[in-house]
C-alpha positions as CSV (number, residue, x, y, z in Angstrom):
1,M,-2.7,62.8,-9.7
2,S,-4.7,65.3,-11.7
3,K,-4.0,69.0,-11.3
4,E,-7.6,69.7,-10.5
5,K,-8.4,69.9,-6.8
6,I,-11.1,67.7,-5.4
7,N,-13.2,70.7,-4.6
8,D,-13.0,71.8,-8.2
9,I,-14.3,68.3,-9.3
10,E,-17.2,68.8,-6.9
11,I,-17.9,72.2,-8.4
12,V,-18.3,70.6,-11.8
13,K,-20.5,67.9,-10.4
14,N,-22.7,70.5,-8.7
15,V,-23.3,72.3,-12.0
16,V,-25.5,69.5,-13.2
17,K,-26.6,68.2,-9.8
18,N,-30.3,67.1,-9.7
19,T,-30.6,67.5,-13.5
20,E,-30.9,65.0,-16.3
21,F,-27.4,65.7,-17.6
22,Q,-23.9,64.3,-16.8
23,A,-20.5,65.9,-16.4
24,I,-17.9,63.5,-17.8
25,K,-14.1,63.8,-17.6
26,T,-13.0,62.1,-20.7
27,R,-11.0,62.0,-24.0
28,L,-13.0,63.0,-27.1
29,S,-11.6,62.0,-30.5
30,Y,-13.1,65.0,-32.3
31,I,-11.7,67.6,-29.8
32,N,-8.2,66.1,-30.0
33,R,-8.5,66.1,-33.8
34,L,-9.7,69.7,-34.1
35,F,-7.6,71.1,-31.3
36,P,-4.6,68.8,-30.8
37,N,-2.8,71.1,-28.4
38,L,-5.8,72.3,-26.4
39,C,-6.4,69.5,-23.8
40,P,-3.9,68.5,-21.2
41,N,-3.3,64.7,-21.7
42,G,-6.1,64.8,-24.3
43,E,-8.7,65.2,-21.5
44,C,-11.6,67.6,-21.1
45,V,-15.0,67.8,-19.4
46,L,-18.2,67.2,-21.4
47,F,-21.7,68.1,-20.4
48,C,-24.2,65.8,-22.1
49,Y,-27.1,63.4,-21.6
50,V,-26.4,59.7,-21.2
51,K,-29.2,57.1,-21.0
52,S,-29.3,55.4,-17.7
53,H,-28.6,51.9,-19.1
54,D,-25.4,53.3,-20.8
55,L,-24.1,55.2,-17.8
56,K,-22.4,52.3,-16.0
57,E,-20.5,51.3,-19.2
58,V,-19.4,54.8,-19.9
59,I,-18.0,55.2,-16.4
60,K,-16.3,51.7,-16.5
61,N,-14.7,52.3,-20.0
62,E,-13.5,55.8,-19.1
63,N,-11.9,54.5,-15.9
64,K,-10.3,51.5,-17.6
65,D,-9.4,52.7,-21.1
66,N,-8.8,56.4,-20.8
67,D,-7.5,56.4,-17.2
68,S,-10.0,59.2,-16.6
69,L,-12.8,59.8,-14.1
70,A,-16.5,59.9,-14.9
71,L,-18.1,62.5,-12.7
72,D,-21.3,60.9,-11.4
73,V,-24.4,62.9,-10.7
74,T,-26.6,62.7,-7.6
75,G,-30.3,62.5,-8.0
76,S,-32.4,60.6,-10.5
77,P,-32.0,61.3,-14.2
78,L,-35.1,62.7,-15.8
79,S,-36.7,61.4,-19.0
80,H,-34.9,63.2,-21.8
81,S,-37.1,65.2,-24.2
82,F,-35.6,63.5,-27.3
83,G,-36.9,60.1,-26.3
84,D,-35.3,56.8,-27.1
85,D,-35.8,56.7,-30.8
86,S,-34.7,60.1,-31.8
87,F,-31.2,59.1,-32.6
88,N,-31.5,55.7,-34.1
89,V,-29.7,56.4,-37.3
90,T,-29.7,53.4,-39.7
91,I,-26.7,54.4,-41.9
92,T,-23.9,51.9,-41.9
93,L,-20.5,53.5,-42.4
94,P,-17.5,51.5,-43.7
95,K,-15.4,52.4,-40.6
96,K,-15.7,54.4,-37.4
97,N,-13.9,57.7,-36.9
98,W,-14.8,58.1,-33.2
99,Y,-14.6,56.3,-29.8
100,K,-17.3,53.8,-29.0
101,D,-18.4,55.7,-25.9
102,E,-19.1,58.8,-27.9
103,E,-22.1,57.1,-29.4
104,K,-23.7,57.2,-25.9
105,H,-23.3,61.0,-25.6
106,I,-26.7,62.6,-26.4
107,P,-26.8,66.4,-27.1
108,M,-28.9,69.1,-25.4
109,D,-30.5,72.2,-26.7
110,R,-28.1,75.1,-27.3
111,R,-29.6,77.4,-24.6
112,T,-29.1,74.9,-21.9
113,A,-25.6,74.0,-23.1
114,A,-24.6,77.7,-22.9
115,E,-26.1,78.1,-19.4
116,L,-24.0,75.1,-18.2
117,I,-20.8,76.5,-19.7
118,N,-21.5,79.9,-18.2
119,I,-22.1,78.5,-14.7
120,A,-18.9,76.3,-14.9
121,Q,-16.9,79.3,-16.0
122,E,-18.2,81.5,-13.1
123,K,-17.5,78.8,-10.5
124,L,-14.2,77.4,-11.6
125,D,-10.9,79.0,-10.7
126,A,-8.8,79.6,-13.8
127,E,-5.6,79.5,-11.6
128,T,-6.1,75.9,-10.7
129,W,-8.5,74.4,-13.3
130,T,-6.8,73.4,-16.6
131,L,-9.3,71.2,-18.5
132,P,-11.4,72.7,-21.2
133,V,-15.2,72.3,-20.6
134,F,-17.7,71.6,-23.4
135,S,-21.4,71.1,-23.9
136,L,-22.8,68.9,-26.6
137,C,-25.5,70.7,-28.6
138,D,-28.4,69.4,-30.7
139,P,-27.7,70.3,-34.3
140,S,-31.4,69.6,-35.2
141,D,-32.6,72.5,-33.0
142,P,-35.1,74.4,-35.3
143,R,-33.6,77.7,-34.1
144,E,-30.3,76.8,-35.7
145,N,-29.2,77.9,-39.2
146,Y,-28.8,74.7,-41.2
147,Y,-25.4,75.9,-42.6
148,E,-24.1,77.0,-39.2
149,R,-25.5,74.3,-36.9
150,V,-23.7,74.5,-33.5
151,I,-22.7,71.0,-32.3
152,L,-20.3,72.0,-29.4
153,I,-19.7,75.1,-27.3
154,G,-17.1,75.4,-24.6
155,T,-14.3,77.3,-23.0
156,A,-10.7,76.8,-22.1
157,F,-9.3,78.2,-18.9
158,D,-6.5,80.7,-18.6
159,S,-5.8,83.3,-16.0
160,Q,-5.1,85.9,-18.6
161,Y,-7.6,85.1,-21.4
162,F,-11.3,84.5,-21.8
163,I,-11.5,81.7,-24.4
164,P,-14.9,80.8,-25.9
165,I,-15.0,77.9,-28.3
166,R,-17.6,77.0,-30.9
167,V,-17.9,74.0,-33.2
168,C,-20.4,73.8,-36.1
169,L,-21.6,71.3,-38.7
170,P,-22.1,73.1,-42.0
171,A,-23.5,71.3,-45.0
172,M,-21.5,68.5,-46.6
173,T,-19.3,69.2,-49.6
174,S,-17.3,67.6,-52.4
175,L,-13.6,67.2,-53.1
176,E,-13.7,69.7,-55.9
177,H,-15.0,72.4,-53.5
178,I,-12.2,71.7,-51.1
179,R,-9.6,71.7,-53.8
180,Y,-10.5,75.1,-55.2
181,G,-12.2,76.8,-52.2
182,F,-9.1,78.4,-50.5
183,S,-10.1,82.0,-51.0
184,Q,-13.4,81.3,-49.3
185,L,-11.6,79.8,-46.2
186,L,-9.4,82.9,-46.0
187,R,-12.4,85.3,-46.4
188,Q,-14.4,83.4,-43.8
189,H,-11.5,83.7,-41.3
190,L,-11.0,87.4,-41.9
191,D,-14.7,88.0,-41.5
192,E,-14.7,86.2,-38.2
193,S,-11.6,88.1,-36.9
194,W,-12.5,91.5,-38.3
195,S,-9.0,91.9,-39.4
196,S,-6.7,92.1,-42.4
197,L,-3.6,91.3,-40.4
198,K,-1.1,88.5,-41.3
199,V,-2.7,85.1,-41.2
200,D,-0.7,82.1,-39.9
201,V,-1.6,79.0,-41.9
202,K,-1.4,75.4,-40.9
203,I,-2.8,72.7,-43.3
204,T,-3.0,69.0,-42.3
205,S,-3.8,66.4,-44.8
206,T,-4.3,62.7,-43.8
207,Y,-4.1,59.7,-46.1
208,E,-5.4,56.6,-44.4
209,L,-3.9,53.6,-46.3
210,C,-5.5,50.7,-44.5
211,G,-7.5,49.7,-41.4
212,T,-8.9,51.6,-38.5
213,S,-7.1,52.7,-35.4
214,F,-7.7,50.1,-32.7
215,E,-9.0,52.7,-30.2
216,M,-11.8,53.4,-32.7
217,I,-12.9,49.8,-33.0
218,D,-15.7,48.4,-31.0
219,K,-14.1,45.6,-28.9
220,K,-17.3,43.7,-28.9
221,D,-17.2,43.4,-32.7
222,Q,-13.5,42.4,-33.1
223,S,-11.2,40.7,-30.7
224,I,-7.7,42.0,-30.3
225,D,-6.0,39.1,-32.0
226,E,-8.1,39.8,-35.2
227,F,-6.7,43.3,-35.7
228,K,-5.2,43.7,-39.2
229,G,-3.2,46.9,-38.5
230,Y,-3.6,50.6,-39.2
231,L,-1.5,52.8,-41.5
232,K,-1.7,56.4,-42.4
233,V,0.4,59.3,-43.7
234,E,-0.1,62.8,-42.3
235,A,1.4,65.9,-44.0
236,T,1.5,69.4,-42.4
237,W,2.5,72.6,-44.1
238,D,2.1,76.4,-43.9
239,D,0.8,77.4,-47.3
240,L,-2.8,77.6,-48.3
241,T,-2.6,74.9,-51.0
242,F,-4.5,71.6,-51.4
243,L,-1.4,69.4,-52.0
244,P,1.6,69.4,-49.6
245,P,4.6,71.3,-51.1
246,P,8.1,69.6,-51.3
247,T,9.1,71.8,-48.3
248,A,6.3,70.6,-46.1
249,L,6.8,71.2,-42.4
250,S,6.2,67.6,-41.5
251,N,5.4,64.4,-43.3
252,K,4.6,61.6,-40.8
253,L,4.1,57.9,-41.4
254,F,2.1,56.3,-38.6
255,A,1.6,52.6,-38.2
256,E,-0.2,50.5,-35.6
257,I,0.0,46.8,-35.1
258,I,-0.9,44.2,-32.5
259,S,1.4,41.4,-31.5
260,G,0.0,38.0,-32.2
261,S,-2.6,39.1,-34.7
262,K,-4.0,36.1,-36.5
263,A,-4.4,38.3,-39.6
264,S,-0.6,38.7,-39.9
265,P,1.5,36.4,-42.1
266,L,4.1,36.5,-39.3
267,C,1.7,35.2,-36.6
268,D,3.3,31.7,-36.6
269,L,6.7,33.1,-35.6
270,W,5.0,35.1,-32.8
271,D,3.2,32.0,-31.5
272,Q,6.5,30.3,-31.2
273,I,8.0,33.2,-29.2
274,V,5.0,33.0,-26.8
275,L,5.3,29.2,-26.5
276,L,9.0,29.5,-25.6
277,D,8.2,32.1,-23.0
278,K,5.7,29.7,-21.4
279,Y,8.3,27.0,-21.4
280,L,10.8,29.3,-19.6
281,T,8.2,30.2,-17.0
282,M,7.5,26.5,-16.4
283,I,11.3,25.9,-15.7
284,Q,11.4,28.9,-13.4
285,T,8.4,27.6,-11.4
286,Y,10.0,24.1,-11.3
287,H,13.3,25.4,-10.0
288,E,11.7,27.6,-7.4
289,K,9.7,24.6,-6.2
290,H,12.6,22.1,-6.2
291,L,15.5,24.3,-5.0
292,S,17.8,21.4,-4.3
293,S,18.6,20.6,-7.9
294,R,17.5,21.2,-11.5
295,Y,18.1,17.4,-11.9
296,S,15.3,16.5,-9.4
297,V,13.5,13.3,-10.1
298,K,10.2,15.1,-9.5
299,P,8.2,15.3,-12.7
300,L,7.6,18.6,-14.4
301,I,3.9,19.1,-14.9
302,F,2.4,21.5,-17.3
303,P,0.0,24.0,-15.7
304,K,-3.7,23.4,-16.1
305,D,-4.2,26.6,-18.0
306,F,-1.4,25.8,-20.5
307,N,-2.7,26.7,-24.0
308,N,-0.7,25.4,-27.0
309,P,-1.9,26.6,-30.4
310,Y,0.1,23.7,-32.0
311,S,-1.2,20.9,-29.8
312,Q,-1.6,17.6,-31.8
313,G,-1.5,14.9,-29.0
314,D,-0.7,11.4,-30.4
315,D,0.5,12.7,-33.8
316,V,3.7,14.1,-32.2
317,M,5.3,10.6,-31.7
318,K,4.0,9.4,-35.1
319,Q,5.7,12.4,-36.9
320,L,8.9,11.8,-34.9
321,K,9.0,8.2,-35.9
322,R,8.7,9.2,-39.6
323,L,11.6,11.6,-39.1
324,L,13.8,9.0,-37.4
325,S,13.0,6.5,-40.2
326,G,14.4,9.0,-42.8
327,D,11.1,10.5,-44.0
328,D,10.3,14.1,-43.9
329,P,6.9,14.5,-42.2
330,F,6.6,18.0,-43.7
331,D,7.1,17.0,-47.3
332,N,3.4,17.0,-48.1
333,D,2.9,20.6,-46.8
334,Q,1.9,23.0,-49.4
335,V,4.7,25.4,-50.4
336,T,4.1,28.6,-52.3
337,E,6.7,29.3,-54.9
338,T,8.5,32.6,-54.8
339,I,6.7,35.3,-56.8
340,P,9.1,36.4,-59.6
341,M,9.9,40.1,-59.5
342,S,8.3,41.9,-62.4
343,K,9.8,44.7,-64.3
344,E,7.3,47.0,-62.7
345,N,8.5,46.0,-59.2
346,E,12.2,46.0,-60.2
347,G,14.2,47.4,-57.3
348,T,11.7,46.4,-54.7
349,T,11.8,43.3,-52.4
350,K,8.8,42.0,-50.6
351,L,9.1,40.6,-47.1
352,I,5.9,38.4,-47.7
353,D,7.8,36.4,-50.4
354,F,10.4,35.3,-48.0
355,I,7.9,34.6,-45.2
356,K,6.2,32.2,-47.6
357,E,9.5,30.4,-48.2
358,L,10.3,30.0,-44.5
359,P,8.8,26.4,-44.1
360,K,11.2,25.2,-46.8
361,R,14.1,27.6,-46.4
362,E,17.6,26.5,-47.1
363,N,19.7,25.0,-44.2
364,L,16.8,23.4,-42.4
365,D,18.3,20.6,-40.3
366,F,17.2,17.9,-37.9
367,T,16.8,20.3,-34.9
368,D,14.6,22.6,-37.0
369,K,12.3,19.8,-38.0
370,F,12.2,18.3,-34.5
371,W,11.2,21.6,-33.1
372,Q,8.3,21.8,-35.5
373,I,7.2,18.4,-34.2
374,I,7.8,18.7,-30.5
375,R,6.2,22.1,-30.1
376,A,2.8,20.3,-30.6
377,A,3.4,18.3,-27.4
378,D,0.8,19.0,-24.7
379,N,2.6,17.4,-21.7
380,Y,6.1,17.0,-20.4
381,V,6.0,13.2,-20.4
382,L,5.6,13.3,-24.2
383,I,8.5,15.7,-24.6
384,T,10.8,13.5,-22.5
385,D,9.7,10.3,-24.4
386,C,10.5,12.0,-27.7
387,I,14.0,13.1,-26.6
388,Y,14.6,9.6,-25.3
389,A,13.4,8.1,-28.6
390,I,16.0,10.2,-30.5
391,F,18.9,9.0,-28.4
392,E,17.6,5.4,-28.4
393,A,17.5,5.5,-32.2
394,M,21.1,6.9,-32.3
395,G,22.4,4.3,-29.9
396,E,20.5,1.2,-31.1
397,K,19.6,1.8,-34.7
398,N,22.6,3.8,-35.8
399,F,20.5,6.8,-36.6
400,K,22.5,10.0,-37.5
401,P,20.6,13.2,-37.4
402,Q,21.5,15.6,-40.2
403,L,22.9,18.7,-38.6
404,N,24.3,21.9,-40.2
405,S,27.7,23.1,-39.5
406,I,26.2,26.3,-38.0
407,D,24.0,24.3,-35.6
408,E,25.3,25.2,-32.1
409,T,22.4,23.9,-30.1
410,R,22.9,21.9,-26.9
411,F,21.4,18.9,-28.8
412,A,24.1,19.2,-31.5
413,M,26.8,19.2,-28.9
414,M,25.3,16.1,-27.2
415,V,25.3,14.3,-30.6
416,S,28.9,15.2,-31.1
417,E,29.7,13.7,-27.7
418,L,27.7,10.6,-28.4
419,Y,29.7,10.0,-31.6
420,G,33.0,10.9,-30.1
421,E,35.7,8.6,-28.7
422,N,34.2,8.6,-25.3
423,K,30.6,7.9,-26.0
424,K,28.3,9.7,-23.5
425,F,24.6,9.1,-23.2
426,S,22.8,11.7,-21.2
427,I,20.0,10.9,-18.7
428,H,17.3,13.5,-18.9
429,A,16.0,14.1,-15.4
430,G,14.3,17.2,-14.1
431,T,13.9,20.0,-16.7
432,L,16.7,18.9,-19.0
433,S,14.5,17.6,-21.8
434,L,12.6,20.9,-21.8
435,E,15.8,22.9,-21.7
436,L,16.9,21.0,-24.9
437,V,13.6,21.8,-26.6
438,I,13.8,25.4,-25.7
439,D,17.3,25.6,-27.0
440,M,16.3,24.0,-30.3
441,G,13.3,26.2,-30.6
442,I,15.0,29.5,-29.9
443,E,17.9,28.7,-32.3
444,K,15.4,27.6,-35.0
445,L,13.6,31.0,-34.6
446,S,16.9,32.8,-34.7
447,R,17.7,31.2,-38.1
448,D,14.2,32.1,-39.4
449,Y,14.7,35.8,-38.5
450,L,18.2,35.7,-39.9
451,Y,16.9,34.3,-43.1
452,L,14.3,37.0,-43.5
453,I,16.6,39.9,-42.5
454,S,19.6,38.7,-44.6
455,N,17.5,38.1,-47.7
456,M,15.9,41.5,-47.3
457,S,19.4,43.0,-46.6
458,L,17.8,44.9,-43.7
459,L,20.8,44.8,-41.3
460,E,24.5,44.1,-41.5
461,M,25.3,40.5,-40.7
462,S,27.8,41.5,-38.0
463,E,25.1,43.7,-36.3
464,L,22.6,40.9,-36.5
465,Q,24.9,38.2,-35.1
466,K,25.8,40.6,-32.2
467,L,22.1,41.0,-31.4
468,I,21.2,37.3,-31.7
469,T,24.1,35.9,-29.6
470,N,24.5,32.2,-29.1
471,V,23.5,31.1,-25.5
472,S,23.8,27.4,-26.1
473,N,27.5,27.0,-25.1
474,E,26.9,28.3,-21.6
475,E,25.1,27.0,-18.6
476,F,21.3,27.1,-19.0
477,K,20.4,30.5,-17.4
478,L,16.9,31.7,-17.7
479,D,17.9,35.4,-18.0
480,N,20.2,34.6,-21.0
481,Y,17.4,32.9,-22.8
482,R,14.9,35.6,-21.9
483,N,17.2,38.3,-23.2
484,K,17.6,36.5,-26.5
485,L,13.8,35.9,-26.7
486,K,13.2,39.6,-26.1
487,A,15.7,40.4,-28.9
488,L,13.8,38.1,-31.3
489,A,10.5,39.8,-30.2
490,Q,12.0,43.2,-31.0
491,I,13.0,42.0,-34.5
492,H,9.6,40.4,-34.9
493,I,7.6,43.6,-34.1
494,S,9.9,45.6,-36.5
495,L,9.2,43.1,-39.3
496,E,5.4,43.3,-38.5
497,F,5.5,47.1,-39.1
498,L,7.5,46.6,-42.3
499,Q,5.1,43.9,-43.6
500,L,2.1,46.2,-43.0
501,I,3.8,49.1,-44.8
502,Q,4.9,46.9,-47.7
503,S,1.4,45.5,-48.0
504,Q,0.1,49.0,-49.0
505,I,3.1,50.7,-50.6
506,D,5.6,49.5,-53.1
507,C,8.8,50.8,-51.6
508,R,12.2,50.7,-53.3
509,C,14.9,48.8,-51.5
510,E,16.6,51.9,-50.1
511,V,13.3,53.2,-48.7
512,T,12.5,49.8,-47.2
513,H,15.9,49.8,-45.5
514,S,15.4,53.3,-44.1
515,I,12.0,52.4,-42.8
516,F,13.2,49.2,-41.1
517,E,16.2,50.9,-39.6
518,T,14.1,53.6,-38.0
519,I,11.6,51.1,-36.6
520,F,14.3,48.7,-35.4
521,N,16.3,51.5,-33.7
522,T,13.2,52.4,-31.8
523,Y,12.2,48.9,-30.7
524,S,15.7,47.6,-29.9
525,S,16.8,50.7,-27.9
526,P,17.1,50.7,-24.1
527,N,13.8,52.6,-24.0
528,S,12.1,50.1,-26.3
529,P,8.2,50.2,-26.1
530,L,8.4,46.4,-26.0
531,K,9.0,44.9,-22.6
532,Y,9.6,41.2,-21.9
533,S,6.5,41.0,-19.8
534,D,4.5,42.1,-22.9
535,L,5.0,38.7,-24.5
536,E,2.3,37.2,-22.3
537,K,-0.7,38.9,-24.0
538,P,-1.4,40.7,-27.3
539,K,-0.5,44.3,-27.1
540,I,-0.9,47.4,-29.3
541,Y,2.4,48.9,-30.7
542,T,2.7,52.1,-32.7
543,I,5.4,53.8,-34.6
544,S,5.6,57.4,-36.0
545,M,8.4,58.4,-38.3
546,P,9.2,60.8,-41.1
547,A,7.6,59.6,-44.3
548,P,10.0,59.1,-47.1
549,L,9.6,61.4,-50.1
550,Q,8.8,58.4,-52.4
551,I,5.8,57.6,-50.2
552,I,4.6,61.2,-50.1
553,S,4.8,61.6,-53.9
554,E,2.9,58.3,-54.4
555,I,0.0,58.8,-51.9
556,T,-0.6,62.5,-52.5
557,N,-2.0,61.6,-55.9
558,K,-4.9,60.0,-54.1
559,E,-7.8,61.6,-52.4
560,P,-7.1,62.5,-48.8
561,F,-9.0,60.9,-46.0
562,S,-9.2,64.2,-44.3
563,W,-8.0,67.7,-45.0
564,M,-7.9,70.4,-42.3
565,S,-7.0,74.1,-42.3
566,T,-6.1,76.0,-39.2
567,L,-5.9,79.8,-39.7
568,T,-4.8,82.1,-36.9
569,T,-4.7,85.9,-36.6
570,E,-3.3,87.7,-33.6
571,K,-3.1,91.3,-32.4
572,K,-2.4,93.0,-29.1
573,D,-5.2,91.7,-26.9
574,E,-6.9,89.1,-29.1
575,K,-6.3,86.0,-31.1
576,W,-8.7,84.2,-33.5
577,T,-8.3,80.6,-34.7
578,T,-10.7,79.1,-37.2
579,V,-10.6,75.4,-38.2
580,N,-12.2,73.8,-41.2
581,C,-12.0,70.0,-41.2
582,Y,-13.2,67.9,-44.2
583,S,-13.4,64.2,-43.6
584,R,-14.6,61.2,-45.8
585,I,-16.2,59.8,-42.6
586,P,-17.9,62.0,-40.0
587,I,-15.8,62.8,-37.0
588,F,-18.9,62.7,-34.9
589,P,-20.9,59.5,-34.4
590,P,-24.1,59.1,-36.4
591,N,-26.4,59.7,-33.5
592,I,-25.3,63.4,-33.5
593,Y,-26.7,63.9,-37.0
594,V,-30.3,64.5,-38.0
595,P,-31.8,61.1,-39.1
596,G,-31.5,60.6,-42.8
597,E,-29.0,63.4,-43.3
598,L,-25.9,61.1,-43.8
599,E,-27.7,58.9,-46.4
600,K,-29.0,61.9,-48.3
601,G,-25.6,63.5,-48.4
602,Q,-24.0,60.4,-49.8
603,M,-26.6,59.9,-52.5
604,E,-26.5,63.5,-53.6
605,L,-22.7,64.2,-53.5
606,G,-21.2,60.7,-54.1
607,D,-17.6,61.5,-52.9
608,T,-18.9,63.3,-49.8
609,Y,-16.7,65.1,-47.4
610,Y,-18.2,65.9,-44.0
611,V,-17.5,69.5,-42.9
612,T,-16.7,70.6,-39.3
613,Y,-16.1,74.3,-38.6
614,A,-14.6,75.5,-35.3
615,K,-13.6,78.8,-33.9
616,I,-11.5,79.8,-30.8
617,H,-11.4,83.4,-29.7
618,Y,-8.8,84.4,-27.2
619,M,-9.7,87.7,-25.5
620,K,-7.4,89.4,-22.9
621,S,-9.1,89.5,-19.5
622,C,-9.4,93.0,-17.9
C-alpha cells in the first residue's frame, strides 16, 4: 500500500481537474537517472499532456509494468495548443534510452507548469506526501534561453526543507569538451550556490557494452524471446576527473538476460529444461487423476496446448530404427571444430567453443542419443512405442545399447537386469515410459552442463557432483526431479550471464572464474532470484557485481556511453546540488526536442553528447 493517503491522491487529481492536462503517478527513466535517490521506489507524479488515444495505454502500462497508478482526470480533455504534428520527429536513433510511455508525455508551457507545481505544493501535506512532483515543460518556448531551456520543474516534499528542482537542456557538446571542461562545471556550480565552500564530488561514468535494457525496448517491436541481452559497466568516484581512478568508490558490472532467448547459443539446453518441466507436470496431473496407482492402464494423454519445439512426428521412429540398427542418426549433423586458441587469447577460455562441441562431446552413449530422438515425440503413444521397440530389439534381435560406466539412469539399470542371470522384461504401463524418458533427459542435461563447467574449470568437481545429485537410484518422486531440474536451471542462467560477458570482453581465466563464482553463488543460494515456477515462461534476470580491474582497465580506454557529475555544497540552512549529464543518446524521447534539432546536432558535431543540466536547492523552512 502506498504511503500516500487517498485524500492526497484526490488532491493531486483536483489540481488538474477540468483541464487538458493529466497527473500521472509513474516511474520516469530520466528522473531516476539524474536523481537515483530522490524517488521512493523510483516513483513520482508528473503533470503533462497526453493525447486522448494514448491515455488508455498509458494507464494500462503503468498499472501492469510499473505497479503504479495513473491518476485519471474528470472532464473532457481540451485540444492541445501544440496540435498533433508538432512533435513528429523523424530522426531514427540506434537505441532507446527511455521508457516507451515517455514518448506519449507532451510538455506544456513553463508558466502553466510552474502554476501546477505551486498549487500542488500548497495543497499537499509534506508530513504525509513523499513523492516528488514534476511538470514537463516545452523547451521550444520562445521565451526560453536556448542554452538554458527548462524541460522539467518540480519539487520534493520534506517537512523541514523547501526543495525546488529544475532540469534544463543546454546545447549539445563533444567528447573533447567533456574531457577538458571540469573547471567550467565547478565554476557553474559555485555560481549557482553563491559559495566557495567545500564541494562534494560524485562522478558516474557508464560504458554500455551491448544491447539495450529490456525495460527500454518497445515490446511491440521485439518479443521477449528475441532479447539478446544487455551489458554495461558503471564506475563511480569522488574526484573531478574524466577517467575513473584506481581507487574508484565503485565499479559495477551489470548484466541482463532473458531465459529461453532464441538469440542465445545456450537456448537448446533451456528448451530441454522447459520440456522436462512439462513432462513432470503431465505426470503430476496423471497421478492426481488416477490416485489408485501410477501403473494405471488408463492412457496418459498430452494436453491440447502442449507445444514441443522439437516435434518431428513420424521421423522419431525412423531415427530410432537407425539407432537400433547400429547407425548414428546424428552423424550427418554439421559440427563446428573447436577454434584453436591464438597467442593473443592465451590464458582465456571461451564458453562458446565448448557449447559448439556439445552435440559431439565425448562420452555420449545410447541414452544421450535416444533422448535427442524421443524429445521430438508429440504424443505419449509414440513414446511408449519407442521404449517398447528398444526392449523388443534387445530381447529378439540381441541388440546391446552402448552405455557408459557413468550412466546411472533407470534405463541403464533395466538393461543390466535384462542381461543378468534372472532376465526381467518390464511392462510399461501408466506413466513408466515417460518416467524413463524424463530420467534419461535430465541425466543427459546433467552431463552436458558437467562437460561445460569442467572444461571451463568453473567449479570443483566435488561441489558440482554434490549439486547435481543422482536421483535415478530412488523411487521416482516428482519433488526430487524438480529439485534437480531447478539446480540445472540455476547453472544454466549463470552460464548465460557468463556467455554474454565473454561475448563482449576477453577475460583471463581467473577473471572468468571470479565472475562465474559471483553469479552462481547468487543464483544457487536459498534466496535465488530463480524460482521453479519461473521455468514456465521466459523471464528477465539481472546481476550486479563488482567489475574486475581487468575489465575496468580495458573498457575505460573507450568512449563512455554517458558521463555524469553531481556536485554538492552544503551550509547551515541550505544545500545545492548540480547535475551535468552527458549521454551519447538523449535521455528524453525525441518528441521533447525541437523538430530537426537532433539531426542538426549529429551532423555538426559527429560524436555528439546530449547535455542535461539539473539543480536541486534545499532551503530550510522557517
